[in-house]
N, C-alpha and C positions, 0 to 999 in steps of 0.2 A: 504493500500500500504506500503510495507516494505522500509526501508531506509538503504542504504549501507553506512557503516562507515569505513573509512580507519583507521586501528589501529595506523599507524605511526603519524597521524595528527588529532586525535580525538579532537573534540571541536573547530576546526578551519574551517572557510570557505575556500574551495579550488577553485582556479580560473579555469575557463574553458579553459584558454589558457595561455601558459607561456609568460611572458613579453619578449620583443625583446632584452633587454639588462639586464644582471645580472652581479654582481661583484663576481669574484672568491675569494678564500681565500688569494691570493697573492696581491689583491688590484687592479690589472689591469682589464680593462673592455673587455669583449668578447661578440661577437654576438651569440645569441642562437635563433634559429628559430624553432617554432613548436615542442618544446620539451615536454616530458610528464610531468604531474604534479609532479611526484615523483622526476624528475630531478630538477625542478625549486624550489620545496619546500622539501628539505631533512628533514628527521625525526629530531624532536627536541632532545636535550640532555636528557631530562627527559624520553622521550619515549625509547631512546636507552638504558638508564640505567634500565628501567623497563623490557626490553627484556633480561637483563643479561649481556649486553656489558659493564661491569664495569672494570675500570683499577685495576689491582692487585698490591699489594705491592711486591717489590723485596725481596728476602731473605736477611737478614742481616741488613735491615734498622731499625732505631730506631724511633719510633713515639713518639710525645709529645713535649712540649715546651722546649726550651733551648738547643736543639740538633743542631740547625742551618740547618736542612734539611727539605724539605717538606714531607708531609705524603705519597705522591705517586710520584714515579719517574719512568721513563722509561729507564734510563741509566744503565750502568754496575756498580751500586753501590755495594761495597763489605764491609765486615767486615775488619777493618783496621788491617793488619798484623804488624809485627815489623817495626819501622821507616826505610824507605828506599827511595832512590832517584827515585824509580820506581812508587811511589804512592804519591798522593796529599792529605794531611789531610784536611778534611772538618768538622769534629766534633770529639767529644770524642771517638766515636766508628765507625765512617764512613769515607770512603775515596774512591777515584776513581783512576784508573790507570792513569799514566801520558800519555797524548795524548788524554784524554777524558775531556769534559767540565762537570760541575756539573749537567747539564740537560741531560747528557747521549750521546750527539753528539760527534762523533769522530772527532778530529781535524786533518785534512789531508792537504797536500799541503803546501802552503806558511805559513799558520797560525801555523802549528805544527813546521815548521822549524824556524819561527820567535820566537816562545816561547822557543824552545830548545836553540836557540842562546842567548836569554835574560837570561835564567836560567844558561847557561854556563858562561856568562859574570858576573852574580851576584856571582856565586861560586868563580870565579877567583878574583873578587874584595874583597870578604871576606877573601881570602887567601893571600892578599897583605900584605907586611910588614907594620909596623906602620909608617915608615919614608915616604913611598910613599903616604899613605893616608894623612899625615900631609902636604905634599907638595901640594896636591890638595886643601886642605883647605886654605893654605897660598895664593895660586894663586887666589882662589875665593875672599879672603879678599882684595887682591891687586886690583881686578877688581871692586868689589862692595864697593866703598867708595864714600863719597859725592863729593870730588874733581874730581874723575875720571868720575862719572856720570854726573856732571855739564859740564865737558869738552866734554863728549860724546853728551850731549844734544845740546851744542853750535855747535859742528861740524856737527851734524845731521841737525840742523835748516837750514843752508844754502842750503844743498842738498834737504831737504824735501820741502822747499818753491818752489824751481825750479821744483821739481818732481810733485807738485800739478799742476803747469801750463803745464808741459809736459804731464800729464795725460789727460788734455783736448784735446791736439793734438792727442794723441794715441787713445783715444775713438772715435774721428772723423775719424779715419782711416789714419792719417798722421804720420809724424815723424819729429822731430826737432833736428838736429845735431849741431845747432849753439848756443845752450844755454850757453855753456862755453865761447865762444868768445864774445857773447853779454854781458855776465857777466864781462869779462875783459875790454871791451870797455867802458861800463857804469862806471866801477870803475875808469878808467883813466880819463875820461871826468869830473867826479865829483871831483876827486882829484885835477885836474888842476884848477877847479873853486874854490874849497875851499882854495887852496893854495894862491889865491889872497887876501883872507880875513884872512889869518893866521897871527901870530905875526910878521913874516918877510915879509909879502906880501905888495904890494903897496897900498892896500885898507884895511888896518888893522883897520881903524877908522870906518868902516861900522858897524852898530849895529848888535848884534848877531841875533836878531829876523828877520833880512833881509838876512844875509850871510848864515846861516844854512839852511833855507828853499830854498835858491837859489841852493845850492849844492844838496839838496835832489831832487829838481825838475829836475835838469840836469841829475842826475843819473837815476831816474825812467823814466823820459821822453825820454831820448835817447834810453834806452832799449825797451820801448814801441814802439818807432818809428822803431827800427830794426825789431821788431815782425810784425809791420804793413807792412813793405817792404817785409818781407818773405811771408806773406799771400797774399799781392797784386800780387806779381810775380807768386805765385802758381796758383791763381785764373785767372789772366789775360793770362798767357802763357800756362796754362793747362799742366804744366810739373810736373813730380812726385816730391813730397816734398823732397825726399832723395837728388835729384840733386840740387835743389834750396838751401836747407839748408847747403849742403856740400860746395857750393860756398860761401854763406854768412859767413860760419864759417871761411874760409880762409880770406875773405875780412875784417871782423871785427877784427880778430887777427892781420892782417897786418896793419890796420889803428892804432890800439893801439900801435904797435911797432914803427911805424913812428912818432907818436906824442911824445912818451916818449924817443925815441932813445934807447930803452932797459934799461932805468934807472927807479929807483923807485921814486915815487912822494909822498911827505909828507908835513908836516908843516901846519896842519889844525888848525882851531880855537879850543881851548880846550873844548868849550861848545858842539861841535859836538861829540867828543869822550866821553865826560861825559854823553851825552844823551844815547848813545848805551851801555855804560859800567855802567849804573846805577845799584847799588848794592841793593839787597833786604835783607831780613832777613838772617843773618849768612854770609854776604858778598858774596852771590851768585848773579851772573849776569844773570838775567832771561829774559832780553829784547828779545834776539833772540828766546828763547823758547816760549815766549808769542806770538810773531809775527807769529811763525810757527803754533801754535795752532789756532790762529785767521784765518790765511789763509786757514787752513784745514777746519775750520767750514764754512767759506764763500764758499769755493769750494763745500762742501757737500750740502749746501743749494742751491747753483746755479744748481748743477747737479740733485739733487733729488727733489727740490720743485718748480723750475721755468720752464716755458714752453721753455725757451731758452736752458736749460740743457737737456730737453727731445729731443729737436731737434738735439743736439750734438750726443746723443745716436742713434737717427734715422738715421742720415747721416752716422755714422760709421757702423751701422748694415746693411743698404742697401741704398746706395746713390740713385740709380735709383728709387726705390719705394718712397723714401723721396721726390724726385723731382716731381714725379707724384702726390704726396699727397699735393703739394703746399708749401713745405718747400723751402726756399731760400737757396740752398746749398752753393752758393758762399759766402753769407753773414756769414753763420755759420763757414765755413772754415777760413774766414778772422778774425772772432772774436776769434777763439781758438789760432791762432798764435799771436794775440795782447795780449791775456791773458798770453801766454807763455813768451813773451818778458817782460811784466809787472812784472811777478814773478821773472824773472832773474834780473830785476832792483832792486827789493826790497831786494833780497838776496845780491846783490852787495853793496847796501847801508849799510846793517848791517855789512857785512864783512869789508867794508872800515872804518866804525867807530870803529870796534872792534880791528882791526890790526893797524890802524893809517897810512897806506900807501897803494899804489896801483902800479902795474906794468903790463906790457903787458903779462906776463906769468901767471897771475892769472886765475884760473878756468880751467887750462889745465887738460884734462882728465875728467872734470865734465860731459861731454856728456854721458860717459859710466855709471857713477854713477847714473845720473838722470834717464836714460832709464831703468837701472837695478832696481832702486827703484820702478818705476811705474809698471814694469812687475812683480816683486816679490810681489808687493801689489795687484795684481789681474787684472791689465790692459791687454787687449788682443791686440797684435800687429796687428791683422786683423781688429780691431775696434769694437765698439759697447759694450764694457765691461770695467769696471774700476770704482774706487771711489777715492775721495780725501784723505780720511783717510787711505785707502789702500796704497796710495803712501807714506803717512807719516810713516806707519808701515814698508813699504819696505825700506825706507831710514834708519830707525832705525836698521833694520836687517843688511843692508850693512855696516853701520858704526860699529855695534857691531862685525862684522867679522873682519874689519880692526883693531879695538881696541883689540880684543882678540888675533890676530896674534902678535901685538906689545907686549902685556902683557906676552904672552908665550915665547917671545924671538925668534920668527921665523922671517926670513927675510921678510920684508914688500913687496918685489917684488912678493911674492906668492899671495898677496891679489888680484892683477889684474887677475891672473889665476883663483882664486876662484870665483871672480865676473863674469868673462866671462862664467865659467862653470854653475854658478847659472842662468844666462840669458838663456843659451841653455837648461838647465834642465826645467826651467819654460815654455819655448816654447814647449818642447817635451810633458810635462804633459798636457799643454793646448790642443795640437793637439790630444793627446790620449783621453782626456775627451770629446772633440768634436766628435771624432769617435764613442765613446761609446754612446753618446747622439743620434747621427744619427742612429746607429744600433738599439737603443731602440725605436726610433720613427718609423723606418721601420718595426719592429716587431709588433708594436701597430697597424699600418695601415694595 
């Protein structure tokens, strides 16, 4: 009995039937039903080369080591003519026309326009006078120095700590507009408490180990209590967080103004300011920076390693499904607002010790910076997405924008415009990414 051998797959067993699912070259999976063996098992590369289907070298290519080009290319590789802006040099004797990649693919659409724009900007930069180039270097040196970077880290730390707490709220699908007002109220209450134990206070004889912890407890405790009230009203009244936090923002700011009558409060024990302004090597005050890093690490562990953090993502992703899965949604919502208030209290405590005074106007406009930091750091305003370290990086970007505007001598009023535009751009990009993801899933199904 004779045996039939398929020349394309000699030496291999051939299945009687094609598998139901195969992967195409693009990596996506497609359903194939009752296809022929030749469709499911294409000829091997060695068999194709044996049949004479071998790639040919293009004229003008140089084979051998040291040239910087592969031995076989399928693109429009040419012998390099005289140097011109129309060709890209790839080796001693090889080049490709501008608009083609070294692999031979033509760059069309946005890629070609982007590359041509970059090339044009580079040519213009090379043609700049020496004075303008020196000005750029001077501005860079003015920005990248130890004192400026330390100030940037200090300014970033207050916003970043609150942004970590606000990220919890945003991941859960909520919003907290009262962080700036809670920050101001906690600062004022702690300042009034510490003033009693200051050099001119009526209780200046109280030991430091009692007075300083008392002020710290009042600051962090009052802010945490405000967060608890926010979460309690949102859960109990079932009102949108935007409405509740908008009301508490006005209430907390008003209470701070009534208590201080619009005046600044100071006169703290020196030990409190010395604790926050502790100088490390080189006279750098790194306490706010270290606290910021610790808060980001704790937030990352909480969200990424603990079951409570996974519940936050679940509630933000799909509240109804989380409720049916047994997640206590109200408890999760209450906890994230408590965390947001706690981080606002920690930031207020550091700022109080660093600046040495508090007023009812502290933290004005911090709501925009905090939300922008969380959104730029990757948090989704629709919930279910975000990280603590992303909030830290977002706060750093926002403060670098502010600092860069001041360094370049631009009016600081433009920073608000830029931050607002950054928030809108981040939301638009997020929506665009979600639409692409839905389109991809629809095509896959």
